[in-house]
One Martini backbone bead per residue (centre of mass of N, CA, C, O) as a GRO file, in nm:
protein
   81
    1MET     BB    1   5.169  -3.574   5.067
    2GLY     BB    2   5.278  -3.394   5.367
    3PHE     BB    3   5.456  -3.392   5.656
    4ILE     BB    4   5.523  -3.165   5.926
    5SER     BB    5   5.341  -3.203   6.208
    6SER     BB    6   5.315  -3.279   6.573
    7LYS     BB    7   5.070  -3.187   6.832
    8LYS     BB    8   4.989  -3.114   7.154
    9VAL     BB    9   4.664  -2.978   7.229
   10LYS     BB   10   4.444  -2.716   7.316
   11THR     BB   11   4.139  -2.640   7.237
   12ARG     BB   12   3.963  -2.337   7.107
   13LYS     BB   13   3.773  -2.538   6.958
   14GLU     BB   14   3.583  -2.725   6.785
   15HIS     BB   15   3.628  -3.066   6.672
   16ILE     BB   16   3.690  -3.326   6.443
   17CYS     BB   17   3.778  -3.639   6.440
   18PHE     BB   18   3.949  -3.813   6.198
   19GLY     BB   19   3.931  -4.107   6.313
   20CYS     BB   20   3.601  -4.108   6.443
   21GLN     BB   21   3.404  -3.839   6.424
   22ASN     BB   22   3.424  -3.706   6.689
   23ASN     BB   23   3.395  -3.483   6.925
   24ILE     BB   24   3.603  -3.196   7.015
   25PRO     BB   25   3.612  -3.008   7.265
   26LYS     BB   26   3.659  -2.731   7.408
   27GLY     BB   27   3.964  -2.774   7.600
   28GLU     BB   28   4.081  -3.020   7.482
   29THR     BB   29   4.286  -3.278   7.415
   30ALA     BB   30   4.499  -3.296   7.121
   31ILE     BB   31   4.604  -3.396   6.796
   32ARG     BB   32   4.806  -3.206   6.568
   33ASN     BB   33   4.822  -3.237   6.219
   34THR     BB   34   5.046  -3.119   5.981
   35GLN     BB   35   4.985  -3.059   5.628
   36THR     BB   36   5.045  -3.132   5.276
   37ASP     BB   37   4.854  -3.052   4.961
   38GLY     BB   38   4.916  -2.900   4.677
   39GLY     BB   39   5.025  -2.643   4.862
   40GLU     BB   40   4.842  -2.712   5.101
   41ILE     BB   41   4.768  -2.621   5.438
   42TYR     BB   42   4.676  -2.854   5.708
   43SER     BB   43   4.462  -2.980   5.977
   44LEU     BB   44   4.452  -3.256   6.200
   45TYR     BB   45   4.232  -3.409   6.436
   46PHE     BB   46   4.291  -3.601   6.748
   47CYS     BB   47   4.198  -3.783   6.978
   48GLU     BB   48   4.314  -3.956   7.244
   49THR     BB   49   4.207  -4.238   7.168
   50CYS     BB   50   4.325  -4.248   6.878
   51SER     BB   51   4.622  -4.186   6.942
   52GLN     BB   52   4.659  -4.436   7.130
   53TYR     BB   53   4.578  -4.655   6.930
   54CYS     BB   54   4.785  -4.588   6.705
   55GLY     BB   55   5.041  -4.628   6.882
   56LYS     BB   56   4.987  -4.946   6.893
   57CYS     BB   57   4.925  -5.024   6.590
   58ARG     BB   58   5.045  -4.846   6.315
   59ASP     BB   59   4.872  -4.904   6.059
   60CYS     BB   60   4.743  -4.631   6.010
   61PHE     BB   61   5.017  -4.491   5.913
   62ASP     BB   62   5.035  -4.696   5.647
   63TYR     BB   63   4.754  -4.576   5.537
   64GLU     BB   64   4.738  -4.378   5.267
   65SER     BB   65   4.395  -4.385   5.223
   66ALA     BB   66   4.307  -4.246   5.464
   67GLY     BB   67   4.007  -4.158   5.614
   68GLU     BB   68   3.747  -4.065   5.754
   69GLY     BB   69   3.726  -4.292   6.028
   70TYR     BB   70   3.963  -4.517   6.020
   71ILE     BB   71   3.997  -4.594   6.320
   72ALA     BB   72   3.721  -4.709   6.377
   73GLU     BB   73   3.741  -4.926   6.160
   74CYS     BB   74   3.990  -5.069   6.270
   75LYS     BB   75   3.866  -5.150   6.543
   76ARG     BB   76   3.633  -5.322   6.429
   77GLU     BB   77   3.812  -5.529   6.274
   78ARG     BB   78   3.975  -5.631   6.531
   79GLU     BB   79   3.724  -5.732   6.693
   80GLU     BB   80   3.642  -5.954   6.476
   81ASP     BB   81   3.918  -6.133   6.487
   0.00000   0.00000   0.00000
């Protein structure tokens, strides 16, 4: 998996946030990360809340096997500590 770019965008259609699995409505601001895996290029969208949370935490970016909803999981674990 390789990182290509990250950009703040205004969505043209609804997306699901990769970090928390909540809906990002059309016309909202989101962070679009473009990546490649096995020669395939794809984008992941993150809501403002998740992108701000990860900017403070940074652990999420170091978690190589992060799957859908991993930011929400990280937030729950930190609240329990």
